[in-house]
C-alpha positions, 0 to 999 in steps of 0.5 A: 508475492511469496518473497514479501509474504515472509516479512509482511504477511500475518495470520489471525484467527479473528472473524473480522478483518480490516475492511469488514467481515470477510467470508472466511470465518474462524480459519487461519488467514494470510493477508497482504495489502498492496497500495493500488487502486482497482475499481473499474469493472473492466480491470476486474474482468481483465484480472479474472480472464488472466487467472482463468488462463492460468488454470484456476477456478474463479468466482466473484462477488461484489468487489471480490474475486475468489481464486481456488487452486485444487490438488490431489494427494496420493498416499498409502496406509502403512498398516493395510498397504491400501492406497488413498487419495484426497482432493484438497484446495486453497482459496485466495481472495482479491478484495478490490477498491482503493487499496487491494487486499490479497487474502489466502485461506488454509483450512484445517485438514479435517475440512477434507475428511479424514486424510490422516496419512497426509504429511506436511499438509500446512507447508504444501497448502501455504506453498500453493497459496503463495504460488497463486499470489505470485501468479496474480501479481505476475500475470494480471493488471495488478502486476502492471500497476505494481510496477508503476507504483515501484517506479513512483514510490522507489524512484526505479526505472521501468526495467528495474521495476520489472526486475523487482517484480520478477524477483518477488514472484518466483512461484508464478505459474506460466509467468507473463513476460513483460518488456519496458517498451510494451508497458510504456505503450500501454501506459501511454494509451491509458493516459490518452496517448500522453507520454509518461515520464518518471521524474526523480524527486529530491529527498528534501524539498527546499522552502521558497522564500516567498509565496508562489504558484509552484510548478511541481508538487505531490499533493492533491494539486501543485498550488502554493499560497503560503510562504515558510519564511517571515517575521514570526520568531518569537515562538517556542516548541509546542508540546504534543499530542496533536489536537484531533479536533483541530478541523472544528477549531482551526481555519484553512489558511492556504496550501503548500504544493497542494497540501492544506495548511490550517492556521494560525501560522506566522512563519518561520516560528509557527507553522500550523497543522498540515494535511487533509487526511495525513495530518501533522502539527508542524509546531509539534514535529521534532523531525525524528523521522519515525513516520518516514521510516514507518510508512510503507508507501513513501508518503513523506519526504523532508521539507526544510523549515529553517528557523522553527523552534522544534526542528529545522525540517519536517515530515511533509506528506507530499504524496498524501493521496497514496496513503493506505491508512495503516496508521503506522506513522501515527503510532510511532510518532514520539511527540504525537504530532501525527493524526490520520483520518481514515476515509469512510 
């Protein structure tokens, strides 16, 4: 991830991070969040075994894997001409779960004693930490899952996804070679020997004229029980923000490609609030597209809603289950039509 880290990593001094209190208090951290699920003990053990083969020191506690890389600096005191050596290290932590957080810690140089003669320590530590992260991505199951994520989120072929991963991890130690055939075979076995195909999805989802059972969809299921056409034409655009307590006040009236719809609805002029965790009030949405651009995991696609007074298309959370709850979309929506309910 050394390439992505230039743009997507941030540092902080806080003792508290997103998913709890990390055991790296008060030190400078770099964090990268990956929209992958690693929850099985077998997967965690596989990651640990692969990293041990790469020569790192591995520890684990609960849902976390700690990878330590050590190196020795050798120098000479310019005044006494005396030779010195110092053993340094960086730690990278993998927090597994419904999403994967990769965190690296650069301790202050004073942690290792008084090696005042060491030059460019921060740059070397940062480079070594990114080398470990690249190795994690390139040589473990996390890399395999990230390739599958790229295929789905960016509509890449398996060959293109493998190439993207290789380009993103230039610092990987003893990089693992991947082939499309080998990955496809592994995926088939994991899916119970059922072939896995990548079907391109259109950037705009057309609305059916009548309520039907949809044959394809990206929500929690594929069922469609509501229509986007009708006789409701005497409505005007609603003003934001979305009612954050709508689940207490409204009733579910159906689903659209597996996504819940909360009433009242009277298409095409009144469409209600859509989504279970990623929720948008379609009667407020003005289709400016900020949420689609802000989402890092490609949850949304355009849905045509001709005849609606606010806009003739809406940001549809077709991949709602892929949400990583970063709330970027909620923060950038101009009419405040979005509400994200984080899973406990």
